[in-house]
C-alpha positions in Angstrom: 109.2 51.9 107.8 111.3 54.9 108.7 112.8 54.9 105.3 109.1 55.3 103.9 108.6 58.4 106.0 112.0 59.8 105.0 111.1 59.4 101.3 107.8 61.1 102.0 109.5 64.1 103.8 112.1 64.4 101.0 109.2 64.4 98.4 107.3 67.1 100.3 110.4 69.2 100.7 111.1 68.9 97.0 107.6 70.1 96.2 108.0 72.8 98.7 111.3 74.0 97.0 109.8 73.9 93.6 106.7 75.9 94.7 108.9 78.5 96.2 110.9 78.7 93.2 107.7 79.2 91.1 106.6 81.8 93.5 110.0 83.7 93.3 109.9 83.5 89.5 106.2 84.9 89.6 107.3 87.8 92.0 110.1 88.8 89.7 107.9 88.7 86.6 105.2 90.9 88.4 108.0 93.3 89.6 109.2 93.5 86.0 105.6 94.3 84.5 105.5 97.9 82.8 102.6 98.9 80.8 102.0 102.2 79.0 99.1 103.9 77.4 98.9 107.2 75.4 96.1 109.6 75.3 94.0 109.6 72.1 95.6 112.8 71.0 99.1 111.6 71.9 99.7 114.6 74.4 99.9 112.4 77.6 101.8 109.1 78.1 101.5 107.1 81.3 103.5 104.1 82.4 102.3 101.7 85.3 104.0 98.8 87.1 102.6 95.5 87.7 101.2 96.6 91.1 99.5 99.5 89.7 102.0 102.1 90.6 102.5 105.0 88.3 106.3 104.8 87.1 106.3 107.3 84.5 104.2 110.4 83.2 105.1 112.4 80.0 103.5 115.2 78.2 104.0 116.4 74.6 105.5 119.8 74.3 102.1 121.3 73.2 100.0 119.6 75.9 99.6 122.7 78.0 98.7 124.8 75.0 96.0 122.2 73.6 94.3 121.6 76.9 92.8 123.6 79.8 94.4 122.6 83.1 91.3 120.8 84.2 90.9 119.0 80.9 94.5 117.9 81.1 94.1 116.6 84.6 91.1 114.5 83.3 93.2 113.2 80.4 96.0 112.3 82.7 93.6 110.4 85.0 92.1 108.5 82.0 95.6 107.7 80.5 96.9 106.4 83.8 93.8 104.3 84.3 94.2 102.8 80.8 97.8 101.9 81.7 96.8 100.5 84.9 94.3 98.3 83.3 96.9 96.8 80.8 99.3 96.2 83.7 96.5 94.5 85.7 95.7 92.3 82.7 99.5 91.3 82.3 99.6 90.6 86.0 96.6 88.4 85.9 98.0 86.4 82.9 101.2 86.0 84.9 99.6 84.6 88.0 96.8 82.6 86.5 98.9 79.5 85.5 99.9 79.1 89.2 96.5 79.3 90.7 94.0 76.6 91.2 91.2 76.3 88.6 88.3 78.9 89.3 90.5 81.2 91.2 90.2 84.8 90.0 93.8 86.3 89.8 92.4 89.8 90.0 90.9 89.1 93.5 94.1 87.6 94.7 96.2 90.5 93.4 94.1 93.2 94.9 94.2 91.5 98.2 90.5 90.1 98.4 91.4 86.5 97.5 88.0 84.8 98.1 86.9 87.0 100.9 83.4 88.6 101.1 82.8 92.5 101.6 81.7 91.4 105.1 85.0 89.7 105.7 87.0 92.5 104.4 85.3 95.2 106.4 87.1 95.9 109.6 85.1 95.1 112.7 84.9 98.1 115.1 85.4 97.1 118.7 82.2 97.6 120.9 82.3 100.6 123.2 81.1 100.2 126.8 78.0 102.2 127.7 78.6 105.8 128.3 78.2 106.9 132.0 75.7 109.9 131.8 78.0 111.8 134.4 81.0 111.4 132.1 82.2 114.2 130.0 84.7 112.0 128.2 82.9 112.2 124.7 81.8 115.8 125.0 83.8 118.4 123.2 83.9 122.0 124.5 83.3 122.9 120.7 79.9 121.5 121.0 78.9 123.7 123.9 75.4 125.1 123.1 76.1 128.2 125.2 79.2 129.1 123.3 78.8 132.3 121.3 80.1 132.4 117.7 
């Protein structure tokens, strides 16, 4: 009987080791993700890692001449978002095979998993009732007699 339990424990440990190896491989693959996008006119190129971090941003030599600063800033944001979307898709494809069916890899990667908005919203601790004679929550800046 003890040998039956020993075999079960050995099988569980082997499963655990395989799962850890798969997880390590997935983490390495996610860390290696690098996706780039270029603006439609080719003046901006952004590269984003698997976790959505901007890793490189380049401008063509004439980017500053072709665009006003505010337009160039908007172009940078659009280009970075496009690269981030590509990196997110690649990360989703990387994680999907290891997840149970019906699991949204995007929700897992962004930290939501299967939690609802209510579960993600931090709960504020309730405050004890304020004593009317207390000045604890009163700011001297709010003094109505203060002259400005």
